[in-house]
N, C-alpha and C positions, 0 to 999 in steps of 0.2 A: 212684787217688785219692792225695791228698797229706795227710800228717799232720805237723803242726808242734807240738812240745811246748816249752813254756817251763819250764825248770828252773833251779835254782841251780847255780852253777859246780861245786860239789862233787858234784852228782848227774848232770851232763851225760854223762860217760863211761859210767856205768852204764846210763843210758837209751838211749844210742847202741847199746850192746851188746845190750840187750833188743830194740829195734826191729829191728836187723840179724838177730838170731836168730829173731824172729817171722817175718820175711820168708822166711828160708831154710827154716824148719820148715814153713811153709805149703805150699811146693812139695814138700818131702820127704814130707809126709803124704799127698800124692797120687801118690807114687812117680814124681815128675818129677825127673830128675837136675838138680842145680844146681851152680854154682860161684860163688865169690866173688872179686872182683878189687879189691884195695886200690888206690886212686888215689894216685899219687906226688904230692909237694908241687908239682911243676911243673904238674900238671893240675888243681889245685884252684882254684876261683874265689876271689876276694878275701876273701870272708867265711868260707870253710870252714876249719876246723881239721883235720878229717879226713873222709874219705869212702870208701865202697866201693860197687861195683855188684854186683848179684846177677843172674846169667844162668841161664836154663833151657834145656834141650836140646829142640830141635824135631825129631822124627823125620822129619817131612815135608820140612823145609828142610835136614836133616842138618847142623845147626849150632846153636851156642848164641846166644841173643839176650837183651838186657837186659829184665828183668821188674821191676826195682826198684833203688833205691839208697838208701843211708842216709848222712846227713851230720851232722857236729857243727859248728855255727857258732860256738860259744862266745859271746863278747860282740860 
């Protein structure tokens, strides 16, 4: 699912961190190994200020795969 929050500029970084942590903790609460990958500025779309992907480990596939991402679009 997709969640979009509209917040004032002074709140946007704090909400980005909250949503990113919620995503990571959801998988950790189920004992699923996760890793976070910060996207470099060259990989960001035009509107994104910062972004990170969350990947979970799949024992069957023996690799990590993307299960979520968080972005801050600013204005």
